[in-house]
Structures are given as structure tokens and as C-alpha cells.
N, CA, C, O and the ligand as a Tripos MOL2 file, in Angstrom:
@<TRIPOS>MOLECULE
protein
  245   243    62     0     0
PROTEIN
NO_CHARGES

@<TRIPOS>ATOM
      1 N         -13.3820  -13.0510   39.1330 N.3       1 MET1
      2 CA        -12.9070  -12.6620   37.8090 C.3       1 MET1
      3 C         -13.0710  -13.8240   36.8520 C.2       1 MET1
      4 O         -12.8220  -14.9760   37.2050 O.2       1 MET1
      5 N         -13.4930  -13.5090   35.6410 N.am      2 GLY2
      6 CA        -13.6660  -14.5460   34.6400 C.3       2 GLY2
      7 C         -12.3260  -15.0880   34.1600 C.2       2 GLY2
      8 O         -11.4210  -14.3280   33.8180 O.2       2 GLY2
      9 N         -12.2160  -16.3980   34.1400 N.am      3 VAL3
     10 CA        -10.9720  -17.0380   33.7170 C.3       3 VAL3
     11 C         -11.2820  -17.9630   32.5420 C.2       3 VAL3
     12 O         -12.2470  -18.7240   32.6130 O.2       3 VAL3
     13 N         -10.4920  -17.9230   31.4580 N.am      4 PRO4
     14 CA        -10.7520  -18.8100   30.3170 C.3       4 PRO4
     15 C         -10.6880  -20.2800   30.7300 C.2       4 PRO4
     16 O          -9.7770  -20.7050   31.4410 O.2       4 PRO4
     17 N         -11.6810  -21.0440   30.2640 N.am      5 LYS5
     18 CA        -11.7510  -22.4560   30.6510 C.3       5 LYS5
     19 C         -10.7540  -23.2990   29.8690 C.2       5 LYS5
     20 O         -10.1940  -24.2670   30.3840 O.2       5 LYS5
     21 N         -10.5420  -22.9080   28.6000 N.am      6 ARG6
     22 CA         -9.6430  -23.6780   27.7440 C.3       6 ARG6
     23 C          -8.5700  -22.7850   27.1370 C.2       6 ARG6
     24 O          -8.7360  -21.5720   27.0030 O.2       6 ARG6
     25 N          -7.4800  -23.4180   26.7820 N.am      7 LYS7
     26 CA         -6.4310  -22.7210   26.0490 C.3       7 LYS7
     27 C          -6.9410  -22.4140   24.6410 C.2       7 LYS7
     28 O          -7.5470  -23.2650   23.9910 O.2       7 LYS7
     29 N          -6.6900  -21.1990   24.1840 N.am      8 VAL8
     30 CA         -7.0710  -20.8350   22.8170 C.3       8 VAL8
     31 C          -6.0410  -21.4430   21.8670 C.2       8 VAL8
     32 O          -4.8420  -21.1940   21.9910 O.2       8 VAL8
     33 N          -6.5250  -22.2400   20.9210 N.am      9 SER9
     34 CA         -5.6150  -22.9210   19.9940 C.3       9 SER9
     35 C          -4.9350  -21.9160   19.0660 C.2       9 SER9
     36 O          -5.4050  -20.7890   18.9100 O.2       9 SER9
     37 N          -3.8290  -22.3300   18.4560 N.am     10 LYS10
     38 CA         -3.0870  -21.4650   17.5290 C.3      10 LYS10
     39 C          -3.9830  -21.0190   16.3910 C.2      10 LYS10
     40 O          -3.9640  -19.8530   15.9970 O.2      10 LYS10
     41 N          -4.7720  -21.9510   15.8590 N.am     11 ALA11
     42 CA         -5.6400  -21.6310   14.7210 C.3      11 ALA11
     43 C          -6.6780  -20.5930   15.1210 C.2      11 ALA11
     44 O          -6.9370  -19.6470   14.3770 O.2      11 ALA11
     45 N          -7.2680  -20.7690   16.2890 N.am     12 ARG12
     46 CA         -8.2980  -19.8430   16.7480 C.3      12 ARG12
     47 C          -7.7060  -18.4570   17.0040 C.2      12 ARG12
     48 O          -8.2950  -17.4350   16.6500 O.2      12 ARG12
     49 N          -6.5300  -18.4500   17.6270 N.am     13 TYR13
     50 CA         -5.8440  -17.1900   17.9080 C.3      13 TYR13
     51 C          -5.4990  -16.4700   16.6110 C.2      13 TYR13
     52 O          -5.7170  -15.2650   16.4860 O.2      13 TYR13
     53 N          -4.9580  -17.2160   15.6450 N.am     14 ARG14
     54 CA         -4.5330  -16.6030   14.3710 C.3      14 ARG14
     55 C          -5.7290  -16.1450   13.5480 C.2      14 ARG14
     56 O          -5.6600  -15.1250   12.8630 O.2      14 ARG14
     57 N          -6.8240  -16.8940   13.6130 N.am     15 THR15
     58 CA         -8.0430  -16.4900   12.9010 C.3      15 THR15
     59 C          -8.5360  -15.1540   13.4310 C.2      15 THR15
     60 O          -8.9470  -14.2880   12.6590 O.2      15 THR15
     61 N          -8.4960  -14.9860   14.7430 N.am     16 ARG16
     62 CA         -8.9200  -13.7240   15.3620 C.3      16 ARG16
     63 C          -7.9920  -12.5830   14.9510 C.2      16 ARG16
     64 O          -8.4360  -11.4730   14.6550 O.2      16 ARG16
     65 N          -6.6790  -12.8880   14.9390 N.am     17 ARG17
     66 CA         -5.7080  -11.8590   14.5270 C.3      17 ARG17
     67 C          -5.9850  -11.3980   13.0970 C.2      17 ARG17
     68 O          -5.9390  -10.2040   12.8000 O.2      17 ARG17
     69 N          -6.2690  -12.3440   12.2280 N.am     18 MET18
     70 CA         -6.4500  -12.0310   10.8070 C.3      18 MET18
     71 C          -7.6910  -11.1740   10.5690 C.2      18 MET18
     72 O          -7.7620  -10.4590    9.5690 O.2      18 MET18
     73 N          -8.6620  -11.2360   11.4640 N.am     19 ALA19
     74 CA         -9.8610  -10.4120   11.3130 C.3      19 ALA19
     75 C          -9.5410   -8.9330   11.5050 C.2      19 ALA19
     76 O         -10.2850   -8.0810   11.0210 O.2      19 ALA19
     77 N          -8.4540   -8.6100   12.1970 N.am     20 ASN20
     78 CA         -8.1000   -7.2210   12.4850 C.3      20 ASN20
     79 C          -7.0550   -6.6630   11.5340 C.2      20 ASN20
     80 O          -6.6060   -5.5280   11.6980 O.2      20 ASN20
     81 N          -6.6630   -7.4620   10.5320 N.am     21 ARG21
     82 CA         -5.5950   -6.9980    9.6380 C.3      21 ARG21
     83 C          -6.1220   -5.9370    8.6730 C.2      21 ARG21
     84 O          -7.3270   -5.7450    8.5130 O.2      21 ARG21
     85 N          -5.1840   -5.2720    8.0490 N.am     22 LEU22
     86 CA         -5.5370   -4.2460    7.0720 C.3      22 LEU22
     87 C          -5.8500   -4.9180    5.7350 C.2      22 LEU22
     88 O          -5.1750   -5.8520    5.3020 O.2      22 LEU22
     89 N          -6.8900   -4.4060    5.1110 N.am     23 HIS23
     90 CA         -7.2920   -4.9430    3.8120 C.3      23 HIS23
     91 C          -6.9500   -3.9420    2.7170 C.2      23 HIS23
     92 O          -6.9580   -2.7310    2.9370 O.2      23 HIS23
     93 N          -6.6540   -4.4610    1.5540 N.am     24 ALA24
     94 CA         -6.4360   -3.5980    0.3910 C.3      24 ALA24
     95 C          -7.7650   -2.9570   -0.0050 C.2      24 ALA24
     96 O          -8.8140   -3.5950    0.0880 O.2      24 ALA24
     97 N          -7.7260   -1.7060   -0.4410 N.am     25 PRO25
     98 CA         -8.9800   -1.0470   -0.8100 C.3      25 PRO25
     99 C          -9.6550   -1.7470   -1.9910 C.2      25 PRO25
    100 O          -8.9950   -2.1890   -2.9310 O.2      25 PRO25
    101 N         -10.9660   -1.8350   -1.9190 N.am     26 GLN26
    102 CA        -11.7300   -2.5120   -2.9590 C.3      26 GLN26
    103 C         -11.8130   -1.6380   -4.1970 C.2      26 GLN26
    104 O         -11.8400   -0.4100   -4.1110 O.2      26 GLN26
    105 N         -11.8530   -2.2830   -5.3330 N.am     27 THR27
    106 CA        -12.0160   -1.5400   -6.5790 C.3      27 THR27
    107 C         -13.1820   -2.1250   -7.3620 C.2      27 THR27
    108 O         -13.3920   -3.3380   -7.3890 O.2      27 THR27
    109 N         -13.9210   -1.2490   -7.9870 N.am     28 GLY28
    110 CA        -15.0130   -1.6630   -8.8460 C.3      28 GLY28
    111 C         -14.7540   -1.2110  -10.2700 C.2      28 GLY28
    112 O         -13.6480   -0.7910  -10.6080 O.2      28 GLY28
    113 N         -15.7730   -1.2970  -11.0940 N.am     29 ARG29
    114 CA        -15.6580   -0.8570  -12.4920 C.3      29 ARG29
    115 C         -16.6800    0.2350  -12.7280 C.2      29 ARG29
    116 O         -17.8330    0.1380  -12.3080 O.2      29 ARG29
    117 N         -16.2290    1.2820  -13.4130 N.am     30 CYS30
    118 CA        -17.1530    2.3440  -13.7740 C.3      30 CYS30
    119 C         -18.1000    1.8400  -14.8600 C.2      30 CYS30
    120 O         -17.6680    1.2290  -15.8370 O.2      30 CYS30
    121 N         -19.3910    2.1000  -14.6780 N.am     31 ALA31
    122 CA        -20.3860    1.6450  -15.6570 C.3      31 ALA31
    123 C         -20.3270    2.4720  -16.9270 C.2      31 ALA31
    124 O         -20.7900    2.0290  -17.9790 O.2      31 ALA31
    125 N         -19.7650    3.6640  -16.8410 N.am     32 ASN32
    126 CA        -19.7210    4.5610  -18.0010 C.3      32 ASN32
    127 C         -18.4610    4.3670  -18.8220 C.2      32 ASN32
    128 O         -18.5410    4.1320  -20.0280 O.2      32 ASN32
    129 N         -17.2810    4.4610  -18.1810 N.am     33 CYS33
    130 CA        -16.0340    4.3990  -18.9350 C.3      33 CYS33
    131 C         -15.2940    3.0790  -18.7560 C.2      33 CYS33
    132 O         -14.3350    2.8090  -19.4790 O.2      33 CYS33
    133 N         -15.7260    2.2480  -17.7980 N.am     34 GLY34
    134 CA        -15.1070    0.9430  -17.6190 C.3      34 GLY34
    135 C         -13.7870    0.9570  -16.8840 C.2      34 GLY34
    136 O         -13.1460   -0.0850  -16.7490 O.2      34 GLY34
    137 N         -13.3620    2.1230  -16.4020 N.am     35 GLU35
    138 CA        -12.1100    2.2200  -15.6540 C.3      35 GLU35
    139 C         -12.2950    1.7000  -14.2370 C.2      35 GLU35
    140 O         -13.4170    1.6360  -13.7330 O.2      35 GLU35
    141 N         -11.1900    1.3260  -13.5940 N.am     36 ALA36
    142 CA        -11.2460    0.8920  -12.2030 C.3      36 ALA36
    143 C         -11.4790    2.0990  -11.3140 C.2      36 ALA36
    144 O         -10.7670    3.0980  -11.4150 O.2      36 ALA36
    145 N         -12.4800    2.0080  -10.4370 N.am     37 CYS37
    146 CA        -12.7650    3.1070   -9.5230 C.3      37 CYS37
    147 C         -13.3860    2.5350   -8.2550 C.2      37 CYS37
    148 O         -14.0000    1.4690   -8.2970 O.2      37 CYS37
    149 N         -13.2350    3.2330   -7.1210 N.am     38 PRO38
    150 CA        -13.8140    2.7150   -5.8810 C.3      38 PRO38
    151 C         -15.3340    2.6740   -5.9570 C.2      38 PRO38
    152 O         -15.9460    3.5920   -6.5030 O.2      38 PRO38
    153 N         -15.9640    1.6090   -5.4120 N.am     39 PRO39
    154 CA        -17.4150    1.5080   -5.4770 C.3      39 PRO39
    155 C         -18.1120    2.5450   -4.5980 C.2      39 PRO39
    156 O         -17.5410    3.0120   -3.6130 O.2      39 PRO39
    157 N         -19.3320    2.8990   -4.9500 N.am     40 HIS40
    158 CA        -20.1750    3.8610   -4.2360 C.3      40 HIS40
    159 C         -19.5500    5.2510   -4.1930 C.2      40 HIS40
    160 O         -19.7560    6.0150   -3.2500 O.2      40 HIS40
    161 N         -18.7730    5.5640   -5.2490 N.am     41 ARG41
    162 CA        -18.1550    6.8820   -5.3320 C.3      41 ARG41
    163 C         -18.2050    7.3660   -6.7780 C.2      41 ARG41
    164 O         -18.3070    6.5800   -7.7200 O.2      41 ARG41
    165 N         -18.1300    8.6760   -6.9170 N.am     42 VAL42
    166 CA        -18.1120    9.2500   -8.2630 C.3      42 VAL42
    167 C         -16.8300    8.7990   -8.9630 C.2      42 VAL42
    168 O         -15.7500    8.8160   -8.3730 O.2      42 VAL42
    169 N         -16.9610    8.4010  -10.2120 N.am     43 CYS43
    170 CA        -15.8040    7.9130  -10.9680 C.3      43 CYS43
    171 C         -14.7780    9.0320  -11.1400 C.2      43 CYS43
    172 O         -15.1230   10.1040  -11.6380 O.2      43 CYS43
    173 N         -13.5060    8.8050  -10.7350 N.am     44 PRO44
    174 CA        -12.4960    9.8560  -10.8720 C.3      44 PRO44
    175 C         -12.0490   10.0770  -12.3220 C.2      44 PRO44
    176 O         -11.3900   11.0710  -12.6270 O.2      44 PRO44
    177 N         -12.4100    9.1470  -13.2100 N.am     45 HIS45
    178 CA        -11.9550    9.2610  -14.5970 C.3      45 HIS45
    179 C         -12.9340   10.0660  -15.4480 C.2      45 HIS45
    180 O         -12.5230   10.8980  -16.2560 O.2      45 HIS45
    181 N         -14.2220    9.8160  -15.2670 N.am     46 CYS46
    182 CA        -15.1920   10.5020  -16.1210 C.3      46 CYS46
    183 C         -16.2100   11.3210  -15.3190 C.2      46 CYS46
    184 O         -16.9920   12.0630  -15.9130 O.2      46 CYS46
    185 N         -16.2200   11.2040  -13.9810 N.am     47 GLY47
    186 CA        -17.1200   12.0170  -13.1680 C.3      47 GLY47
    187 C         -18.5650   11.5550  -13.1550 C.2      47 GLY47
    188 O         -19.4660   12.3320  -12.8370 O.2      47 GLY47
    189 N         -18.7920   10.2930  -13.5000 N.am     48 TRP48
    190 CA        -20.1540    9.7710  -13.5340 C.3      48 TRP48
    191 C         -20.4950    9.0350  -12.2490 C.2      48 TRP48
    192 O         -19.6410    8.4010  -11.6290 O.2      48 TRP48
    193 N         -21.7420    9.1300  -11.8690 N.am     49 TYR49
    194 CA        -22.2410    8.3190  -10.7580 C.3      49 TYR49
    195 C         -23.7270    8.0590  -10.9580 C.2      49 TYR49
    196 O         -24.5000    8.9790  -11.2230 O.2      49 TYR49
    197 N         -24.1200    6.7860  -10.8250 N.am     50 LYS50
    198 CA        -25.5120    6.3540  -10.9740 C.3      50 LYS50
    199 C         -26.1310    6.8340  -12.2910 C.2      50 LYS50
    200 O         -27.2670    7.3070  -12.3270 O.2      50 LYS50
    201 N         -25.3590    6.7010  -13.3620 N.am     51 GLY51
    202 CA        -25.8950    6.9550  -14.6900 C.3      51 GLY51
    203 C         -26.0100    8.4040  -15.1010 C.2      51 GLY51
    204 O         -26.6330    8.7040  -16.1190 O.2      51 GLY51
    205 N         -25.4250    9.3180  -14.3330 N.am     52 ARG52
    206 CA        -25.4530   10.7070  -14.7850 C.3      52 ARG52
    207 C         -24.1650   11.4280  -14.4210 C.2      52 ARG52
    208 O         -23.4200   10.9910  -13.5440 O.2      52 ARG52
    209 N         -23.9110   12.5390  -15.1050 N.am     53 GLN53
    210 CA        -22.6810   13.3110  -14.9070 C.3      53 GLN53
    211 C         -22.7850   14.0990  -13.6010 C.2      53 GLN53
    212 O         -23.7510   14.8290  -13.3820 O.2      53 GLN53
    213 N         -21.8000   13.9460  -12.7560 N.am     54 ILE54
    214 CA        -21.7670   14.6740  -11.4840 C.3      54 ILE54
    215 C         -20.6790   15.7490  -11.5380 C.2      54 ILE54
    216 O         -20.9270   16.9210  -11.2570 O.2      54 ILE54
    217 N         -19.4820   15.3250  -11.9020 N.am     55 LEU55
    218 CA        -18.3470   16.2340  -11.9040 C.3      55 LEU55
    219 C         -17.8400   16.4120  -13.3270 C.2      55 LEU55
    220 O         -17.9790   15.5230  -14.1670 O.2      55 LEU55
    221 N         -17.2660   17.5410  -13.5790 N.am     56 THR56
    222 CA        -16.5750   17.7600  -14.8510 C.3      56 THR56
    223 C         -15.0900   17.5210  -14.6130 C.2      56 THR56
    224 O         -14.4190   18.3010  -13.9370 O.2      56 THR56
    225 N         -14.5890   16.4170  -15.1890 N.am     57 VAL57
    226 CA        -13.1980   16.0480  -15.0070 C.3      57 VAL57
    227 C         -12.3900   16.6410  -16.1480 C.2      57 VAL57
    228 O         -12.6760   16.4020  -17.3210 O.2      57 VAL57
    229 N         -11.3680   17.4270  -15.7840 N.am     58 GLU58
    230 CA        -10.5290   18.0250  -16.8200 C.3      58 GLU58
    231 C          -9.5340   16.9980  -17.3470 C.2      58 GLU58
    232 O          -9.0150   16.1690  -16.5990 O.2      58 GLU58
    233 N          -9.2880   17.0700  -18.6190 N.am     59 ILE59
    234 CA         -8.3900   16.0990  -19.2660 C.3      59 ILE59
    235 C          -6.9470   16.5190  -19.0150 C.2      59 ILE59
    236 O          -6.5320   17.6250  -19.3590 O.2      59 ILE59
    237 N          -6.1830   15.5880  -18.3950 N.am     60 LYS60
    238 CA         -4.7820   15.8690  -18.0940 C.3      60 LYS60
    239 C          -3.9170   15.4910  -19.2810 C.2      60 LYS60
    240 O          -4.2070   14.5300  -19.9940 O.2      60 LYS60
    241 N          -2.8330   16.2690  -19.4900 N.am     61 LYS61
    242 CA         -1.9430   15.9800  -20.6150 C.3      61 LYS61
    243 C          -0.5480   15.6090  -20.1120 C.2      61 LYS61
    244 O           0.3440   15.3310  -20.9140 O.2      61 LYS61
    245 ZN        -15.8940    6.4810  -15.3700 Zn       62 ZN62
@<TRIPOS>BOND
     1     1     2 1
     2     2     3 1
     3     3     4 2
     4     3     5 am
     5     5     6 1
     6     6     7 1
     7     7     8 2
     8     7     9 am
     9     9    10 1
    10    10    11 1
    11    11    12 2
    12    11    13 am
    13    13    14 1
    14    14    15 1
    15    15    16 2
    16    15    17 am
    17    17    18 1
    18    18    19 1
    19    19    20 2
    20    19    21 am
    21    21    22 1
    22    22    23 1
    23    23    24 2
    24    23    25 am
    25    25    26 1
    26    26    27 1
    27    27    28 2
    28    27    29 am
    29    29    30 1
    30    30    31 1
    31    31    32 2
    32    31    33 am
    33    33    34 1
    34    34    35 1
    35    35    36 2
    36    35    37 am
    37    37    38 1
    38    38    39 1
    39    39    40 2
    40    39    41 am
    41    41    42 1
    42    42    43 1
    43    43    44 2
    44    43    45 am
    45    45    46 1
    46    46    47 1
    47    47    48 2
    48    47    49 am
    49    49    50 1
    50    50    51 1
    51    51    52 2
    52    51    53 am
    53    53    54 1
    54    54    55 1
    55    55    56 2
    56    55    57 am
    57    57    58 1
    58    58    59 1
    59    59    60 2
    60    59    61 am
    61    61    62 1
    62    62    63 1
    63    63    64 2
    64    63    65 am
    65    65    66 1
    66    66    67 1
    67    67    68 2
    68    67    69 am
    69    69    70 1
    70    70    71 1
    71    71    72 2
    72    71    73 am
    73    73    74 1
    74    74    75 1
    75    75    76 2
    76    75    77 am
    77    77    78 1
    78    78    79 1
    79    79    80 2
    80    79    81 am
    81    81    82 1
    82    82    83 1
    83    83    84 2
    84    83    85 am
    85    85    86 1
    86    86    87 1
    87    87    88 2
    88    87    89 am
    89    89    90 1
    90    90    91 1
    91    91    92 2
    92    91    93 am
    93    93    94 1
    94    94    95 1
    95    95    96 2
    96    95    97 am
    97    97    98 1
    98    98    99 1
    99    99   100 2
   100    99   101 am
   101   101   102 1
   102   102   103 1
   103   103   104 2
   104   103   105 am
   105   105   106 1
   106   106   107 1
   107   107   108 2
   108   107   109 am
   109   109   110 1
   110   110   111 1
   111   111   112 2
   112   111   113 am
   113   113   114 1
   114   114   115 1
   115   115   116 2
   116   115   117 am
   117   117   118 1
   118   118   119 1
   119   119   120 2
   120   119   121 am
   121   121   122 1
   122   122   123 1
   123   123   124 2
   124   123   125 am
   125   125   126 1
   126   126   127 1
   127   127   128 2
   128   127   129 am
   129   129   130 1
   130   130   131 1
   131   131   132 2
   132   131   133 am
   133   133   134 1
   134   134   135 1
   135   135   136 2
   136   135   137 am
   137   137   138 1
   138   138   139 1
   139   139   140 2
   140   139   141 am
   141   141   142 1
   142   142   143 1
   143   143   144 2
   144   143   145 am
   145   145   146 1
   146   146   147 1
   147   147   148 2
   148   147   149 am
   149   149   150 1
   150   150   151 1
   151   151   152 2
   152   151   153 am
   153   153   154 1
   154   154   155 1
   155   155   156 2
   156   155   157 am
   157   157   158 1
   158   158   159 1
   159   159   160 2
   160   159   161 am
   161   161   162 1
   162   162   163 1
   163   163   164 2
   164   163   165 am
   165   165   166 1
   166   166   167 1
   167   167   168 2
   168   167   169 am
   169   169   170 1
   170   170   171 1
   171   171   172 2
   172   171   173 am
   173   173   174 1
   174   174   175 1
   175   175   176 2
   176   175   177 am
   177   177   178 1
   178   178   179 1
   179   179   180 2
   180   179   181 am
   181   181   182 1
   182   182   183 1
   183   183   184 2
   184   183   185 am
   185   185   186 1
   186   186   187 1
   187   187   188 2
   188   187   189 am
   189   189   190 1
   190   190   191 1
   191   191   192 2
   192   191   193 am
   193   193   194 1
   194   194   195 1
   195   195   196 2
   196   195   197 am
   197   197   198 1
   198   198   199 1
   199   199   200 2
   200   199   201 am
   201   201   202 1
   202   202   203 1
   203   203   204 2
   204   203   205 am
   205   205   206 1
   206   206   207 1
   207   207   208 2
   208   207   209 am
   209   209   210 1
   210   210   211 1
   211   211   212 2
   212   211   213 am
   213   213   214 1
   214   214   215 1
   215   215   216 2
   216   215   217 am
   217   217   218 1
   218   218   219 1
   219   219   220 2
   220   219   221 am
   221   221   222 1
   222   222   223 1
   223   223   224 2
   224   223   225 am
   225   225   226 1
   226   226   227 1
   227   227   228 2
   228   227   229 am
   229   229   230 1
   230   230   231 1
   231   231   232 2
   232   231   233 am
   233   233   234 1
   234   234   235 1
   235   235   236 2
   236   235   237 am
   237   237   238 1
   238   238   239 1
   239   239   240 2
   240   239   241 am
   241   241   242 1
   242   242   243 1
   243   243   244 2
@<TRIPOS>SUBSTRUCTURE
     1 MET1         2 RESIDUE 1 A MET
     2 GLY2         6 RESIDUE 1 A GLY
     3 VAL3        10 RESIDUE 1 A VAL
     4 PRO4        14 RESIDUE 1 A PRO
     5 LYS5        18 RESIDUE 1 A LYS
     6 ARG6        22 RESIDUE 1 A ARG
     7 LYS7        26 RESIDUE 1 A LYS
     8 VAL8        30 RESIDUE 1 A VAL
     9 SER9        34 RESIDUE 1 A SER
    10 LYS10       38 RESIDUE 1 A LYS
    11 ALA11       42 RESIDUE 1 A ALA
    12 ARG12       46 RESIDUE 1 A ARG
    13 TYR13       50 RESIDUE 1 A TYR
    14 ARG14       54 RESIDUE 1 A ARG
    15 THR15       58 RESIDUE 1 A THR
    16 ARG16       62 RESIDUE 1 A ARG
    17 ARG17       66 RESIDUE 1 A ARG
    18 MET18       70 RESIDUE 1 A MET
    19 ALA19       74 RESIDUE 1 A ALA
    20 ASN20       78 RESIDUE 1 A ASN
    21 ARG21       82 RESIDUE 1 A ARG
    22 LEU22       86 RESIDUE 1 A LEU
    23 HIS23       90 RESIDUE 1 A HIS
    24 ALA24       94 RESIDUE 1 A ALA
    25 PRO25       98 RESIDUE 1 A PRO
    26 GLN26      102 RESIDUE 1 A GLN
    27 THR27      106 RESIDUE 1 A THR
    28 GLY28      110 RESIDUE 1 A GLY
    29 ARG29      114 RESIDUE 1 A ARG
    30 CYS30      118 RESIDUE 1 A CYS
    31 ALA31      122 RESIDUE 1 A ALA
    32 ASN32      126 RESIDUE 1 A ASN
    33 CYS33      130 RESIDUE 1 A CYS
    34 GLY34      134 RESIDUE 1 A GLY
    35 GLU35      138 RESIDUE 1 A GLU
    36 ALA36      142 RESIDUE 1 A ALA
    37 CYS37      146 RESIDUE 1 A CYS
    38 PRO38      150 RESIDUE 1 A PRO
    39 PRO39      154 RESIDUE 1 A PRO
    40 HIS40      158 RESIDUE 1 A HIS
    41 ARG41      162 RESIDUE 1 A ARG
    42 VAL42      166 RESIDUE 1 A VAL
    43 CYS43      170 RESIDUE 1 A CYS
    44 PRO44      174 RESIDUE 1 A PRO
    45 HIS45      178 RESIDUE 1 A HIS
    46 CYS46      182 RESIDUE 1 A CYS
    47 GLY47      186 RESIDUE 1 A GLY
    48 TRP48      190 RESIDUE 1 A TRP
    49 TYR49      194 RESIDUE 1 A TYR
    50 LYS50      198 RESIDUE 1 A LYS
    51 GLY51      202 RESIDUE 1 A GLY
    52 ARG52      206 RESIDUE 1 A ARG
    53 GLN53      210 RESIDUE 1 A GLN
    54 ILE54      214 RESIDUE 1 A ILE
    55 LEU55      218 RESIDUE 1 A LEU
    56 THR56      222 RESIDUE 1 A THR
    57 VAL57      226 RESIDUE 1 A VAL
    58 GLU58      230 RESIDUE 1 A GLU
    59 ILE59      234 RESIDUE 1 A ILE
    60 LYS60      238 RESIDUE 1 A LYS
    61 LYS61      242 RESIDUE 1 A LYS
    62 ZN62       245 GROUP 0 **** ****
């Protein structure tokens, strides 16, 4: 059976732990309306993606 040759240091152990943590979702900017929206997705504010209208977003009051 494989046995670790050295003790894993606190820093190394914690660095590995941090790689598995949860990350906050990334946000980008819409090129059309400038609102914050997730990247590589249709803008939820104006319905634009890659320079053209995809969805018709109804205006909420
Ligand atoms: Zn937009």
C-alpha cells in the first residue's frame, strides 16, 4: 500500500482545501444595456446576446 513519505504541511493542506470551496457566481456586463449579467448567457435585463435580440423581456412595474 502506498504510504505518504512526508507530512503534508498546514499550508499545503489548506491550499488544497481552498481549491474545493464554493465560489461566488461570476458577473459580467451586458454590452447592450450595461447591466450586470452572467457571462455567456442572454442578458436578463434586455434579452440581448452576441449583438442581437434573443428574448423579449417584459417591463416590470
Ligand atoms: Zn442587457
